[in-house]
C-alpha positions in Angstrom: -17.4 4.0 61.1 -15.2 5.9 58.7 -15.3 9.7 58.6 -16.6 9.6 55.0 -19.5 7.4 56.1 -20.2 9.7 59.0 -20.3 12.7 56.7 -22.5 10.9 54.3 -25.0 10.0 57.0 -24.8 13.6 58.3 -25.8 15.0 55.0 -28.6 12.4 54.6 -29.9 13.4 58.1 -29.8 17.1 57.1 -31.7 16.4 53.9 -34.3 14.3 55.9 -34.7 17.0 58.5 -35.0 19.7 55.9 -37.7 17.6 54.1 -39.6 17.3 57.4 -39.5 21.1 58.0 -40.6 21.7 54.5 -43.5 19.2 55.0 -44.6 20.8 58.2 -44.2 24.5 57.5 -43.7 24.9 53.8 -43.4 28.6 52.8 -45.4 29.7 55.9 -42.2 29.2 57.9 -41.2 32.7 56.8 -44.3 34.2 58.3 -43.9 32.3 61.5 -40.3 33.5 61.7 -41.3 37.1 61.1 -43.9 36.8 63.9 -41.2 35.6 66.3 -38.8 38.4 65.3 -41.6 40.9 65.7 -42.1 39.8 69.3 -38.4 40.1 69.9 -38.2 43.5 68.3 -41.1 44.8 70.5 -39.5 43.4 73.7 -36.1 44.7 72.8 -37.6 48.2 72.2 -39.5 48.2 75.5 -37.7 45.9 77.9 -34.6 44.0 76.8 -32.4 46.6 75.0 -30.1 43.8 73.6 -29.2 45.8 70.5 -28.0 48.8 72.5 -24.5 47.5 72.8 -24.4 46.8 69.0 -25.5 50.4 68.5 -22.6 51.6 70.6 -20.1 49.5 68.7 -21.4 50.8 65.4 -21.2 54.4 66.6 -17.5 53.8 67.7 -16.6 52.3 64.3 -18.3 55.2 62.4 -16.6 57.8 64.5 -13.2 56.2 64.1 -13.5 55.9 60.3 -15.6 58.9 59.3 -14.5 60.9 56.4 -15.3 64.4 57.6 -13.7 65.2 61.0 -14.3 68.7 62.6 -11.1 70.6 63.3 -10.3 71.3 66.9 -10.8 74.9 67.9 -7.4 76.7 67.8 -8.5 79.0 70.6 -8.8 76.1 73.1 -5.4 75.5 74.7 -4.6 72.8 77.2 -2.0 73.7 79.8 -0.8 70.2 80.6 0.5 69.1 84.0 2.2 66.2 82.3 4.9 63.9 83.6 7.6 66.3 82.4 6.0 69.1 84.4 5.8 67.0 87.5 9.5 66.1 87.2 10.6 69.7 86.4 8.6 71.3 89.3 9.5 68.6 91.9 12.9 70.1 92.9 11.3 73.4 93.9 7.8 72.5 94.9 7.9 68.8 95.8 5.5 66.1 94.6 2.0 66.8 93.4 -0.1 68.5 94.7 2.0 71.6 94.6 1.3 74.5 97.0 -1.6 76.4 95.6 0.5 79.6 95.4 2.0 78.1 92.3 -1.4 78.1 90.6 -2.1 81.5 92.0 1.0 82.9 90.5 0.2 81.2 87.2 -3.3 82.8 87.2 -1.9 86.2 88.0 0.6 86.1 85.2 -1.6 84.5 82.6 -4.4 87.1 83.2 -2.0 89.8 81.9 -2.4 88.2 78.5 -6.2 88.6 78.7 -7.4 85.1 78.0 -11.1 84.6 77.4 -11.4 82.0 80.1 -9.2 80.0 82.5 -10.8 76.7 83.3 -9.5 74.4 86.0 -9.9 70.7 85.5 -8.7 70.2 89.0 -11.0 69.7 92.0 -9.9 71.9 94.9 -11.9 69.9 97.5 -9.9 70.5 100.7 -7.6 73.1 102.3 -3.8 72.6 102.3 -3.4 72.5 106.1 0.4 72.7 105.8 0.3 75.8 103.6 -2.5 78.1 104.7 -0.7 81.2 103.4 -0.4 79.5 100.0 -4.1 78.8 99.9 -4.8 82.5 100.8 -2.6 83.6 98.0 -4.5 81.4 95.5 -7.9 82.6 96.9 -6.8 86.3 96.4 -5.6 85.6 92.9 -8.8 84.1 91.7 -10.9 86.7 93.5 -9.2 89.3 91.2 -10.5 87.5 88.1 -13.8 87.4 86.3 -13.0 84.6 83.9 -11.9 81.6 86.0 -14.0 78.5 86.1 -14.0 75.7 88.6 -15.4 72.1 88.7 -17.6 70.6 91.3 -18.1 66.8 91.7 -21.5 65.2 91.9 -21.4 62.2 94.3 -23.6 59.1 94.3 -27.2 60.3 94.8 -27.5 57.5 97.4 -25.6 59.8 99.7 -27.8 62.8 99.2 -29.5 62.4 102.6 -26.1 62.7 104.3 -25.4 66.0 102.7 -26.2 69.5 104.1 -25.9 71.2 100.8 -29.1 72.3 99.2 -29.1 72.9 95.4 -30.3 76.5 96.0 -27.1 77.1 97.9 -24.8 76.2 94.9 -23.9 79.2 92.7 -25.1 78.8 89.1 -27.8 76.2 89.9 -31.3 77.3 88.7 -34.8 75.9 88.7 -35.7 73.6 85.8 -38.4 75.2 83.6 -41.8 73.8 84.4 -40.6 71.9 87.4 -41.5 72.2 91.0 -38.1 72.0 92.8 -37.9 70.4 96.2 -36.8 73.3 98.5 -35.6 71.0 101.3 -33.7 68.5 99.1 -30.0 68.1 99.6 -27.4 66.9 97.1 -24.1 65.1 97.7 -21.7 67.3 95.9 -18.0 68.4 96.4 -17.6 72.1 96.0 -14.4 74.1 95.6 -12.8 74.9 99.0 -12.0 78.5 98.0 -14.5 81.2 98.9 -13.5 83.3 95.9 -14.5 80.4 93.6 -17.9 80.2 95.3 -18.4 84.0 95.2 -17.5 84.1 91.5 -20.2 81.5 90.9 -18.5 80.1 87.8 -19.0 76.5 88.8 -20.0 73.4 86.9 -20.0 69.6 87.2 -17.1 67.9 85.5 -18.4 64.3 86.0 -17.9 62.0 83.1 -20.5 59.2 83.0 -19.3 56.2 80.8 -21.7 53.8 79.2 -22.2 50.3 80.6 -19.1 49.2 78.7 -17.0 51.9 80.5 -16.6 53.9 77.3 -17.2 57.6 77.5 -19.4 58.7 74.6 -21.8 61.2 76.1 -21.4 64.4 78.1 -24.0 65.8 80.4 -25.3 69.3 79.7 -26.9 69.4 83.1 -28.3 67.1 85.8 -31.9 67.2 87.0 -31.8 66.7 90.7 -35.1 67.3 92.6 -36.3 69.8 90.0 -33.0 71.8 90.1 -30.7 72.2 87.1 -27.1 71.5 88.0 -25.0 72.7 85.0 -21.9 70.9 83.7 -18.7 72.9 83.6 -18.9 73.4 79.7 -22.6 74.5 80.0 -21.6 77.0 82.7 -18.8 78.3 80.4 -21.3 78.6 77.6 -23.8 80.6 79.7 -21.0 82.9 80.9 -19.6 83.5 77.4 -22.9 83.9 75.6 -22.9 80.6 73.6 -26.1 78.7 72.9 -26.4 76.0 75.5 -27.6 72.6 74.1 -31.2 72.0 74.9 -30.8 68.3 75.5 -29.9 66.9 78.9 -26.9 65.1 77.4 -25.2 64.9 74.1 -22.9 62.6 72.1 -19.5 64.2 71.9 -18.5 65.2 68.4 -14.9 64.1 68.6 -12.2 66.2 66.9 -9.8 63.3 66.6 -7.6 61.0 68.6 -5.9 62.0 71.9 -3.6 65.1 71.7 -5.5 66.6 68.8 -5.8 69.9 70.6 -3.0 72.3 71.2 -1.0 71.3 74.3 1.6 73.3 76.2 3.6 72.1 79.2 2.7 73.8 82.5 6.3 73.9 83.7 7.5 75.5 80.4 4.8 78.2 80.5 5.2 78.8 84.3 8.9 79.2 83.9 8.6 81.6 81.0 5.9 83.7 82.8 8.2 84.2 85.7 11.3 84.9 83.6 12.6 88.4 82.8 13.6 87.3 79.4 10.5 85.9 77.7 11.0 83.1 75.2 7.3 82.7 74.4 5.0 85.2 72.6 3.6 87.8 75.1 0.1 87.4 73.6 0.2 83.6 73.3 -3.0 83.2 75.3 -4.9 86.3 74.4 -8.6 85.5 73.8 -7.8 81.9 74.4 -9.8 79.4 76.5 -7.1 77.9 78.7 -7.8 74.5 80.3 -5.5 73.5 83.2 -5.4 69.8 83.6 -3.2 66.7 83.5 -2.4 64.0 81.0 0.1 62.4 83.5 -0.9 58.7 83.9 0.2 58.9 87.5 -2.7 61.3 88.2 -5.3 58.8 86.8 -7.4 61.2 84.8 -7.6 58.8 81.8 -10.8 57.4 80.2 -11.8 55.0 77.4 -13.5 56.7 74.5 -14.5 55.5 71.0 -11.2 56.8 69.7 -8.8 55.4 72.3 -8.7 53.3 75.4 -6.4 55.9 77.0 -8.0 59.3 76.4 -7.0 62.1 78.8 -9.9 63.4 80.8 -8.8 67.0 80.2 -9.2 66.5 76.4 -12.7 65.1 76.9 -13.5 68.3 78.7 -11.9 70.3 75.9 -14.0 68.5 73.4 -17.2 69.2 75.3 -16.3 72.9 75.5 -15.5 72.9 71.8 -18.8 71.3 71.0 -20.8 73.7 73.1 -19.0 76.7 71.6 -19.7 75.7 68.0 -23.1 74.1 68.7 -22.1 70.9 66.9 -22.5 68.3 69.7 -24.2 65.3 68.3 -27.9 64.8 69.0 -29.1 61.3 69.2 -32.9 61.2 69.0 -34.2 58.0 70.6 -37.0 57.5 68.1 -37.6 54.1 69.6 -41.0 53.4 68.0 -39.8 54.8 64.6 -36.9 52.4 64.8 -39.3 49.6 65.8 -41.6 50.4 62.9 -38.6 50.3 60.5 -37.4 47.0 62.0 -40.9 45.4 61.5 -41.0 46.8 57.9 -37.7 45.2 57.1 -38.7 41.8 58.6 -42.1 41.6 57.1 -41.1 42.8 53.6 -38.3 40.2 53.6 -40.6 37.5 54.9 -43.2 38.3 52.2 -40.6 38.2 49.5 -39.5 34.7 50.6 -43.2 33.6 51.1 -44.1 34.7 47.6 -40.9 33.2 46.2 -39.9 36.5 44.5 -36.7 34.9 43.3 -33.4 34.3 45.1 -31.4 36.9 43.1 -34.1 39.6 43.5 -34.4 39.0 47.3 -30.7 39.0 47.8 -30.1 42.1 45.8 -33.1 44.1 47.3 -32.2 43.1 50.8 -28.5 43.8 50.4 -29.1 47.2 48.8 -31.6 48.2 51.5 -29.3 47.3 54.3 -26.4 49.1 52.6 -28.6 52.2 52.2 -29.6 52.2 55.9 -25.9 51.9 57.0 -25.1 54.6 54.5 -27.7 56.9 56.1 -26.2 56.4 59.6 -22.7 57.0 58.3 -23.8 60.1 56.3 -25.6 61.5 59.4 -22.4 61.4 61.5 -20.3 62.9 58.7 -22.7 65.6 57.3 -25.0 66.5 60.2 -25.0 66.9 63.9 -27.9 64.4 64.3 -26.7 60.8 64.6 -29.4 58.6 63.0 -28.8 55.2 64.7 -30.1 52.5 62.4 -27.9 49.7 63.8 -30.8 48.0 65.6 -33.1 47.6 62.5 -30.1 46.5 60.4 -29.0 44.0 62.9 -32.4 42.4 63.4 -33.0 42.5 59.6 -29.7 40.7 58.9 -30.4 38.1 61.6 -33.9 37.4 60.1 -32.5 37.3 56.5 -29.8 34.8 57.5 -32.2 32.4 59.1 -34.7 32.8 56.2 -32.0 32.2 53.6 -30.7 29.2 55.5 -34.2 27.7 55.5 -34.6 28.5 51.8 -31.3 26.8 51.0 -31.8 23.7 53.0 -35.4 23.1 51.9 -35.2 24.3 48.3 -35.5 20.9 46.8 -38.2 19.7 49.1 -40.2 22.9 48.5 -39.8 22.9 44.7 -42.8 21.6 42.9 -41.8 18.4 41.2 -44.1 16.3 39.0 -41.7 13.4 39.5 -42.3 13.4 43.2 -46.0 14.1 42.7 -46.4 11.0 40.4 -44.4 8.9 42.9 -46.8 9.9 45.7 -49.9 8.9 43.7 -51.2 5.5 42.5 -53.0 4.3 39.5 -52.5 5.3 35.9 -51.5 8.9 35.3 -51.6 11.3 32.3 -48.3 13.1 31.9 -47.7 16.2 29.8 -44.2 17.5 28.9 -43.6 20.9 27.2 -40.0 21.3 26.0 -38.8 24.8 25.2 -35.4 25.2 23.5 -33.8 28.7 23.5 -31.8 30.0 20.6 -28.2 30.6 21.6 -26.8 31.7 18.3 -28.3 35.2 18.5 -28.5 35.5 22.3 -25.9 35.1 25.0 -28.0 33.5 27.7 -26.5 33.6 31.2 -27.6 31.1 33.9 -29.1 34.0 35.9 -31.3 34.9 33.0 -32.3 31.3 32.6 -33.3 31.1 36.2 -35.4 34.2 35.9 -37.2 32.8 32.8 -37.8 29.5 34.7 -39.2 31.4 37.7 -41.6 33.5 35.4 -42.8 30.4 33.6 -43.5 28.6 36.9 -45.7 31.5 38.1 -47.6 31.6 34.8 -51.0 29.8 34.6 -53.2 28.2 37.2 -52.5 24.5 37.2 -49.7 22.9 39.3 -46.6 22.2 37.3 -42.8 22.1 37.6 -40.3 23.9 35.4 -36.7 22.6 35.1 -33.7 24.1 33.3 -31.4 21.9 31.3 -28.1 23.8 30.9 -26.3 21.2 28.8 -23.1 22.0 30.6 -22.2 18.2 30.7 -20.1 16.7 28.0 -21.3 14.2 25.4 -24.9 13.3 24.9 -26.3 15.8 27.5 -24.8 18.7 25.7 -27.6 18.2 23.2 -30.1 19.7 25.7 -28.3 23.0 26.1 -30.6 25.9 27.3 -33.7 23.8 27.3 -36.7 24.3 29.7 -38.8 21.3 30.6 -42.3 22.1 31.8 -44.3 19.1 33.1 -47.8 18.4 34.4 -49.5 15.3 35.8 -53.1 14.3 36.3 -55.2 11.2 36.8 -55.7 9.4 33.5 -59.5 9.5 33.9 -59.7 13.1 35.1 -60.9 14.9 32.0 -61.3 18.3 33.7 -57.7 18.3 34.9 -56.5 17.4 31.5 -58.5 20.3 30.0 -57.0 22.6 32.7 -53.5 21.5 31.7 -54.3 22.2 28.0 -55.4 25.7 28.9 -52.2 26.1 31.1 -50.1 25.2 28.1 -51.8 27.8 26.0 -51.3 30.4 28.7 -47.5 29.5 29.1 -46.9 29.7 25.3 -48.8 33.0 25.0 -46.7 34.5 27.8 -43.4 33.1 26.6 -42.6 35.9 24.1 -43.3 38.5 26.7 -41.0 36.7 29.3 -38.2 36.3 26.7 -38.5 40.0 25.8 -37.6 40.9 29.4 -34.5 38.8 29.6 -33.1 38.3 26.0 -31.5 40.9 23.7 -33.1 39.4 20.6 -36.3 37.7 21.8 -38.1 37.4 18.3 -38.2 33.7 17.3 -35.8 33.0 20.1 -37.5 29.7 21.2 -39.0 26.6 19.7 -41.2 24.2 21.6 -42.8 20.7 21.5 -45.6 19.3 23.6 -45.8 15.6 24.3 -48.5 13.6 26.2 -48.0 10.1 27.7 -49.1 7.7 30.3 -47.2 6.3 33.3 -48.0 4.4 36.5 -47.9 6.2 39.8 -45.8 5.0 42.8 -42.4 3.4 42.8 -42.2 3.1 39.0 -43.0 6.8 38.4 -39.4 7.8 38.0 -38.8 5.2 35.3 -42.0 6.3 33.6 -40.9 9.9 33.4 -37.6 8.9 32.0 -39.3 7.0 29.2 -41.7 9.9 28.5 -38.8 12.3 28.3 -36.9 10.1 25.9 -40.0 9.6 23.8 -40.6 13.3 23.7 -37.1 14.0 22.5 -37.4 11.4 19.8 -40.8 12.7 18.6 -39.5 16.3 18.6 -36.5 15.3 16.6 -38.7 13.4 14.1 -41.0 16.4 13.8 -38.1 18.8 13.1 -36.8 16.4 10.4 -40.1 16.3 8.7 -40.4 20.1 8.8 -37.0 20.4 7.2 -37.8 17.9 4.5 -41.1 19.6 3.7 -39.4 23.0 3.9 
């Protein structure tokens, strides 16, 4: 078998299968498909959550390519323990971690510039057993401050029963409003080792919880553990500095840009200048600033994937959260699951009804395309112009999937579903009465595009009550067929002895001709006297010879119409 023969048979098989589908389901297929998609939408909203990953990907894309990006707060400065600092400090203090006296001296010197807050993105979980005096120095240094903040780490709740720490024992933890906290519950949490940090009470969780795809998009405002409110480090800073704390339990981060958007200074450079008699840096460089001490060094492994970059420093994620809480512009993401479900069902059923009612391919495509573009535009505008992210990816995704299948069915079954008097006659037996209405459009005064012709054909097909078919003859071929340029052929068929059907066809012709001026007025620039017509009646035999009979009737109609026009010109 040659490949050409194989392809030919494949196309024939497709046509046969499409005809079968059209025979079984007809236009009701769209309603059945809408029902199936409705079941999926309900299950996805309540159980499956298949579209959640699509929503995340859409959010990432919109964040990366949004037009309006908030500027990073210039008063947030990251003191970076980067690779350069690790190398520069190694000769005097060894490898990381350095003796805590280094950080104590840094705090003592930096406090002279009166920063608003000094935030450690470093977990001091254990004592330095080899440098107890160094630890004592650091403890005394932070005890003398009132603006230092320290992280604590929430461990896996599965280990809570192994812990001896009760939430009420942790400074800054409060009861959740309206909750009945469990007084005897324990939580697995790593607190700062230093008593001064605990006494200061400026503690917060710095856990980052990535989504299922390991991308960090959200930041916890607090954790609800056994009715106790464990604040995040940014939330604890917000409470201390008098900012409005977000009411939601977690927020989407309103990113300020790609990594290293904030102002960074090298720890070793600042430390050396603070201890130098001859200052090279401004003496008020950090006045009223929020200083975050953390690391971007890859060797310290504080790197996370975010929508903006696969290698986003954890310290800058913390900076973004603090920035969001300070300015109150963290992104809210209302779940609105049932509102999204209702929108999904509306899209599916409106599209299905349009296909079922055969509203016209161009109209359906245009209406659906514009509606989906508008929904995507709403999502994109929400992330650019507001702090509420309206996530319409789910409804759009389901709607596009439904439209694709519906359009595929419409394309493959178009010919089989079109009403054709030729096929109708071939499927019947006995003598049949055939009626042919030819409508020729004037092309001298009107430029008639194929789209307009298609719309006129569709409107004529829906006019009247009796079954008929409407065909468009474009006359795009050369030679003889060019004579039929912009001609519409409307045809009916009935049993030769069925007088009632023939009367109904006669009424249908009158209805079509009465509606024709109105239809042309919608689609032509100069509709007055823009069409001429001719009605021809004939007889043909049903069954296998029906096609030949229709060809003869068409030829006879054209000849009779030509003869009539000649007579009219002669008499005129």
